[in-house]
C-alpha positions as CSV (number, residue, x, y, z in Angstrom):
1,S,65.7,57.3,76.1
2,V,67.8,55.4,78.6
3,R,64.9,54.0,80.7
4,G,62.8,53.2,77.6
5,D,60.3,56.1,78.1
6,V,58.1,56.8,75.2
7,L,56.5,60.1,74.3
8,V,52.8,59.6,74.6
9,W,51.6,63.2,74.0
10,S,53.1,66.3,72.4
11,P,51.0,69.5,72.5
12,S,53.5,71.2,70.2
13,G,53.1,68.5,67.5
14,C,49.3,68.6,67.7
15,H,47.4,70.6,65.2
16,L,44.1,70.3,67.1
17,T,42.6,73.1,69.1
18,P,42.2,72.7,72.9
19,D,38.5,72.4,72.4
20,E,39.0,69.6,69.8
21,V,41.3,67.8,72.2
22,S,38.7,68.2,75.0
23,T,35.9,66.8,72.7
24,F,38.2,63.9,71.8
25,E,38.9,63.1,75.5
26,A,35.1,63.2,76.2
27,S,34.6,60.6,73.5
28,A,37.6,58.5,74.5
29,L,37.2,58.3,78.3
30,P,34.2,56.0,78.3
31,L,36.2,53.5,76.3
32,L,38.9,53.5,78.9
33,G,36.9,53.1,82.1
34,G,35.7,56.7,82.2
35,P,36.3,59.4,84.8
36,P,36.7,58.3,88.5
37,Q,33.9,56.1,89.8
38,N,32.9,55.0,93.2
39,P,34.1,52.3,93.8
40,P,37.0,52.9,91.3
41,T,37.5,50.5,88.4
42,H,41.0,49.3,87.6
43,L,41.5,52.2,85.1
44,S,39.7,54.9,87.1
45,A,41.7,54.3,90.3
46,R,44.2,56.9,89.0
47,P,42.0,59.6,87.5
48,Q,44.7,60.9,85.1
49,F,45.5,57.5,83.7
50,A,42.6,57.2,81.4
51,A,43.2,60.7,80.1
52,E,46.9,59.8,79.5
53,M,45.8,56.7,77.6
54,A,43.5,58.7,75.5
55,L,46.1,61.4,74.6
56,G,48.6,58.6,73.9
57,A,46.3,57.0,71.4
58,L,45.7,60.4,69.8
59,H,49.5,60.9,69.5
60,L,50.0,57.4,68.0
61,A,47.3,58.1,65.5
62,A,49.1,61.2,64.3
63,Y,46.4,63.3,65.9
64,Q,43.7,61.8,63.7
65,R,40.7,61.7,66.2
66,Q,38.7,59.0,64.4
67,A,41.7,56.7,64.0
68,A,42.6,57.1,67.7
69,L,39.0,56.3,68.8
70,Q,39.0,53.2,66.6
71,A,42.2,52.1,68.1
72,L,40.8,52.6,71.6
73,R,37.6,50.7,70.7
74,S,39.6,47.7,69.5
75,R,41.4,47.6,72.9
76,A,38.3,48.2,75.0
77,V,37.7,45.7,77.8
78,D,34.7,43.5,77.2
79,P,32.4,44.1,80.2
80,R,31.3,40.5,80.1
81,A,34.9,39.4,80.9
82,V,35.0,41.5,84.1
83,W,33.4,39.9,87.2
84,S,32.7,41.8,90.4
85,K,33.4,40.1,93.7
86,V,29.6,39.8,94.3
87,E,29.1,38.2,90.9
88,E,32.0,35.7,91.6
89,R,30.5,34.9,95.0
90,H,27.1,34.2,93.4
91,F,28.9,32.1,90.7
92,H,30.8,30.0,93.2
93,A,27.8,29.5,95.5
94,A,25.6,28.4,92.6
95,L,28.4,26.2,91.3
96,G,28.6,24.5,94.7
97,K,24.8,24.0,94.7
98,H,24.2,23.0,91.0
99,K,27.6,21.5,90.1
100,K,28.0,21.4,86.3
101,D,24.5,22.6,85.6
102,L,25.6,25.9,84.1
103,R,22.1,27.0,83.1
104,A,21.2,26.9,86.8
105,V,24.4,28.7,87.7
106,H,23.6,31.4,85.0
107,D,20.1,31.8,86.5
108,A,21.7,32.3,89.9
109,V,24.2,34.9,88.7
110,R,21.7,36.8,86.6
111,T,24.0,39.7,85.7
112,K,26.1,37.8,83.1
113,D,25.2,36.2,79.9
114,M,25.5,32.4,79.4
115,A,28.7,32.7,77.4
116,S,30.4,34.6,80.3
117,V,29.3,31.9,82.8
118,V,30.7,29.1,80.5
119,R,33.9,31.1,79.9
120,L,34.6,31.6,83.7
121,Y,33.7,28.0,84.5
122,Y,36.1,26.5,81.9
123,L,38.8,29.1,82.8
124,E,38.7,28.2,86.5
125,N,38.3,24.5,85.8
126,G,41.3,24.5,83.4
127,L,43.4,26.4,86.0
128,K,42.5,23.8,88.7
129,K,43.4,20.9,86.5
130,K,46.7,22.6,85.5
131,E,47.6,23.1,89.2
132,E,46.7,19.5,89.9
133,R,49.0,18.3,87.1
134,E,51.9,20.5,88.2
135,K,51.4,19.3,91.8
136,A,51.5,15.7,90.6
137,R,54.6,16.3,88.6
138,G,56.3,17.9,91.6
139,V,55.4,14.8,93.7
140,Q,56.8,12.5,91.1
141,L,60.1,14.5,90.9
142,L,60.5,14.2,94.6
143,K,60.3,10.4,94.5
């Protein structure tokens, strides 16, 4: 198409019954953030979005339900990588108190495993260092 639209679902090309499609959606929605939640997650903010993603995966897998579910599982968001605002506040407060003692930071956060704490620490630390390097380069270019 002109705008680059892609067909994500075609009921006419689907050999599955409506009940089979509904059963597939029920299996797929938890992999995509599920039905609407309160407060909404990034995928459940638009209730129909997760269903569209599930049907799109089914279409791409030539309406083979197990292949579509496997594709969705491989793209599922690792819950350890998603931090709530409260968890981030606990992380930063503990980091301010305990500095580089990541075990103490982990004990303060309590809802994430140690690998998640270490990952976030080095991700944020790496971003700060990158910003500092870019700022230093910008100062040097102005001289």
